[in-house]
C-alpha positions in Angstrom: -0.2 -0.1 -0.4 1.3 3.3 -1.3 5.0 2.0 -2.8 4.3 3.4 -5.9 3.9 6.8 -4.6 6.8 6.6 -2.0 9.0 5.3 -4.9 8.4 8.3 -7.2 7.2 11.6 -4.8 9.7 13.0 -2.4 6.6 14.5 -0.9 5.0 10.9 -0.3 8.1 9.8 1.0 8.4 12.2 3.9 4.6 11.5 5.1 5.5 7.8 5.6 8.9 8.8 7.0 7.0 11.1 9.3 4.4 8.0 10.3 7.0 6.0 11.3 8.7 8.4 13.5 5.2 9.4 14.7 4.1 5.9 15.7 8.0 4.7 16.6 7.9 1.3 14.7 8.0 0.8 10.6 4.3 1.4 9.2 5.9 1.9 6.1 7.6 -1.5 5.9 4.7 -3.3 7.1 2.9 -1.1 4.0 5.2 -2.2 1.5 5.7 -6.0 2.7 4.7 -6.6 6.1 2.8 -9.6 6.9 -0.6 -9.4 5.6 -3.1 -10.5 8.3 -0.9 -8.0 10.4 -1.7 -4.9 8.1 -5.6 -6.5 8.3 -5.7 -5.7 12.0 -7.3 -2.5 12.3 -5.2 -0.6 14.6 -2.4 -1.1 11.8 -5.3 -0.5 9.0 -6.3 2.8 10.3 -2.9 4.2 10.3 -1.3 2.6 7.3 -4.8 4.1 5.1 -4.7 7.2 6.5 -0.5 7.7 6.0 -1.4 6.4 2.0 -4.3 8.9 1.4 -2.0 11.7 3.2 0.8 10.9 1.0 -1.6 10.9 -1.6 -3.0 13.7 -1.7 0.6 15.6 -0.6 1.8 14.3 -4.1 -0.4 15.4 -6.2 -0.7 19.1 -4.7 3.0 19.1 -5.1 2.7 18.0 -8.5 0.0 20.8 -9.2 -3.1 19.5 -8.0 -5.2 22.7 -7.2 -6.5 22.9 -3.8 -10.1 21.7 -2.9 -13.2 23.9 -2.5 -14.2 21.4 0.2 -13.3 18.1 1.8 -15.0 15.4 3.4 -13.7 11.7 4.2 -15.8 8.4 5.1 -15.3 7.2 8.8 -12.0 7.1 8.9 -11.3 9.1 5.7 -12.6 12.3 7.9 -9.3 12.3 9.7 -7.4 12.4 6.1 -9.7 15.1 5.2 -9.0 17.3 8.5 -5.1 16.6 7.8 -5.6 17.8 4.2 -7.6 21.0 5.3 -4.8 21.9 7.6 -6.9 21.0 11.0 -4.9 18.4 12.6 -1.5 18.0 12.3 -0.6 14.2 10.5 1.3 13.2 13.2 -1.2 13.7 16.0 -3.9 12.4 13.1 -1.8 8.9 12.7 -1.0 8.7 16.3 -5.2 9.1 17.0 -6.3 6.6 14.4 -3.7 4.2 15.7 -5.6 4.2 19.2 -8.8 4.8 17.5 -8.1 1.4 15.9 -6.7 -0.6 19.1 -10.1 0.9 20.8 -12.2 -0.4 18.1 -10.7 -3.8 18.1 -11.1 -4.2 21.5 -14.8 -2.5 22.4 -16.3 -6.1 21.0 -14.8 -9.9 21.3 -14.4 -11.4 17.7 -17.3 -12.9 16.8 -20.4 -10.5 18.9 -20.4 -8.4 16.2 -21.5 -8.0 12.7 -21.9 -5.7 9.7 -23.9 -6.6 6.7 -24.3 -4.4 3.0 -28.2 -4.1 2.3 -28.4 -3.2 -1.6 -31.6 -2.2 -3.1 -33.6 -0.8 -0.2 -34.4 3.0 1.2 -33.0 4.4 4.2 -36.2 4.2 6.1 -37.1 1.0 5.3 -33.9 -0.3 6.6 -33.8 1.6 9.7 -37.7 0.0 10.2 -36.0 -3.7 9.3 -32.8 -2.9 12.0 -35.6 -1.8 15.1 -37.7 -5.4 13.9 -34.6 -7.2 14.6 -32.9 -5.7 17.6 -35.0 -7.8 20.3 -32.9 -5.9 23.3 -29.4 -6.5 20.9 -27.9 -3.5 18.8 -28.8 -3.2 15.1 -28.8 0.0 13.1 -28.0 1.6 10.0 -23.7 2.3 9.9 -22.8 3.6 7.0 -25.3 5.1 4.7 -23.7 5.4 1.4 -25.9 6.0 -1.4 -29.4 5.7 -2.6 -29.8 2.2 -3.0 -26.5 0.9 -0.5 -26.8 0.5 3.4 -24.3 -0.7 5.5 -25.5 -2.2 9.4 -23.7 -3.0 12.1 -24.9 -5.0 15.9 -24.7 -7.5 17.4 -24.1 -10.5 15.2 -27.6 -12.7 15.8 -29.5 -9.1 15.6 -27.3 -8.3 11.7 -28.4 -12.1 10.9 -32.2 -11.2 11.9 -32.1 -8.3 10.2 -30.7 -9.4 6.8 -33.6 -11.7 6.8 -36.1 -9.5 7.1 -34.9 -6.9 5.0 -34.6 -9.8 1.7 -38.1 -10.0 2.7 -38.7 -6.2 2.6 -37.2 -6.3 -1.0 -33.6 -5.7 -0.8 -31.8 -7.0 -3.6 -29.0 -8.9 -1.5 -28.0 -8.3 2.3 -24.2 -9.4 2.1 -22.3 -10.5 6.0 -19.1 -8.3 5.8 -15.6 -9.7 6.6 -15.1 -7.2 9.6 -12.8 -7.0 12.7 -15.6 -5.1 14.7 -19.0 -3.8 14.3 -18.1 -0.2 13.6 -20.5 2.7 13.5 -23.0 1.7 16.2 -23.9 1.4 19.7 -21.9 -1.2 20.5 -18.5 1.1 19.3 -19.3 3.4 22.7 -16.1 2.0 24.9 -14.2 3.1 21.9 -16.2 6.6 21.8 -15.6 7.5 25.6 -11.5 6.6 25.4 -11.2 8.3 22.3 -13.0 11.2 23.2 -9.9 12.3 25.9 -7.2 11.2 23.1 -9.2 13.9 20.7 -10.0 16.6 23.5 -6.1 16.8 24.3 -5.0 17.8 20.0 -4.6 21.1 18.9 -6.7 22.2 16.0 -5.7 24.9 13.6 -7.5 26.6 10.9 -9.5 25.2 8.1 -7.9 26.1 4.4 -11.2 25.3 3.6 -14.4 23.4 4.9 -15.0 20.1 5.7 -18.6 18.1 5.4 -18.7 15.9 8.9 -20.0 12.5 8.9 -22.0 12.5 11.7 -24.7 15.4 10.0 -23.7 16.0 6.7 -22.9 19.4 7.6 -20.4 22.0 6.3 -17.9 23.3 9.0 -14.9 25.4 9.2 -15.2 25.9 13.2 -12.0 23.7 14.4 -13.7 24.2 17.9 -16.4 21.8 17.0 -13.7 19.1 15.4 -13.4 17.2 18.5 -16.9 16.3 19.2 -17.6 15.6 15.6 -14.8 12.8 15.3 -15.7 11.5 18.8 -19.5 11.2 17.7 -19.0 9.6 14.6 -17.4 6.5 16.6 -20.5 5.2 17.3 -22.9 7.5 14.6 -24.0 6.4 11.1 -21.5 7.4 8.4 -24.1 9.9 6.6 -22.1 9.9 3.0 -25.3 10.0 1.0 -26.3 13.5 2.4 -22.9 14.8 2.2 -22.4 14.4 -1.2 -25.8 15.1 -1.8 -25.5 18.3 0.3 -21.9 18.9 -1.3 -23.5 19.4 -4.8 -25.8 21.9 -3.8 -23.1 23.9 -2.7 -21.8 23.9 -6.3 -19.1 21.0 -6.3 -19.2 19.6 -9.1 -15.9 17.6 -9.3 -15.5 14.9 -7.0 -11.4 13.2 -6.9 -11.0 10.6 -4.5 -7.7 10.6 -2.6 -6.4 7.2 -1.2 -6.4 3.3 -1.9 -8.8 2.5 -4.0 -12.0 3.7 -5.3 -15.1 2.5 -2.9 -15.9 6.5 -3.1 -15.9 7.3 -6.7 -18.1 4.3 -7.0 -20.9 5.8 -4.5 -20.8 9.0 -5.7 -21.6 7.8 -9.2 -24.4 6.0 -7.9 -25.6 9.1 -6.0 -25.1 11.5 -9.1 -24.7 10.8 -12.7 -24.3 15.0 -13.1 -20.6 15.4 -11.6 -17.4 14.5 -12.7 -15.3 11.8 -10.4 -11.7 10.6 -10.3 -9.4 9.2 -8.0 -5.8 9.4 -6.7 -4.0 5.9 -5.2 -0.6 5.9 -7.5 1.5 7.9 -9.8 -0.2 6.6 -12.9 -3.9 7.9 -11.7 -2.4 10.9 -10.4 -0.8 11.8 -14.3 -4.1 10.6 -15.2 -5.9 13.3 -12.9 -3.7 16.2 -13.7 -4.1 16.0 -17.3 
């Protein structure tokens, strides 16, 4: 992850070096050729994705990519967006997400929680299905990704019941996801409580450009509310659909996803065909976007 950027751009190399120094271990070595099982642990995955994303962003800016009008990030990606906006120092962010990943992994024993992607139903129907399935356990929408893709999370048995109920309600598919913890639901409250102290101790600078936050899909340029938004995000739904819709209403007609993969590009495509979209994850895609 990120090796191509590291090899081709000095700005990216500096980001990986900064991550290694901040974490006191060679995250770069893990990203470039470490054991896959280690990298898949969320305590490692989160700082790795953040580092690769910031490396891609700084390489792109160094090569001439214009500053954005707005930023947004999906779950973990909100930290990348805040670094890009100049609000959080990268070293602080990479240490925070390392702790975030550790807390998330520790919050729920393996097998107790689950997540599932529900395709082809609206939010209200999914919400109703989750409430019916809960039966005293946790089950709720976790990622509201697009008009037809919603991820649910909660106790494993409740998520299984919800999948059956929602298929009866007309879901095209209900797919259990291979994840290490049930993110963005009430089972993450222990994580939220621990992370609140860490986030409250960080320094937050002025915004270079506004962000649209996950928890409320609202535009923000006030650094004093960022810690609270990031804290609430841990157990709240990621309102990605509304965030993209609100950015479009604010005049955005071009979206560039920066970091590993093209998942968000696909979601933007589902939300609107009236905007352009691209992604930057390596030297080839960076050159294509700049052209």
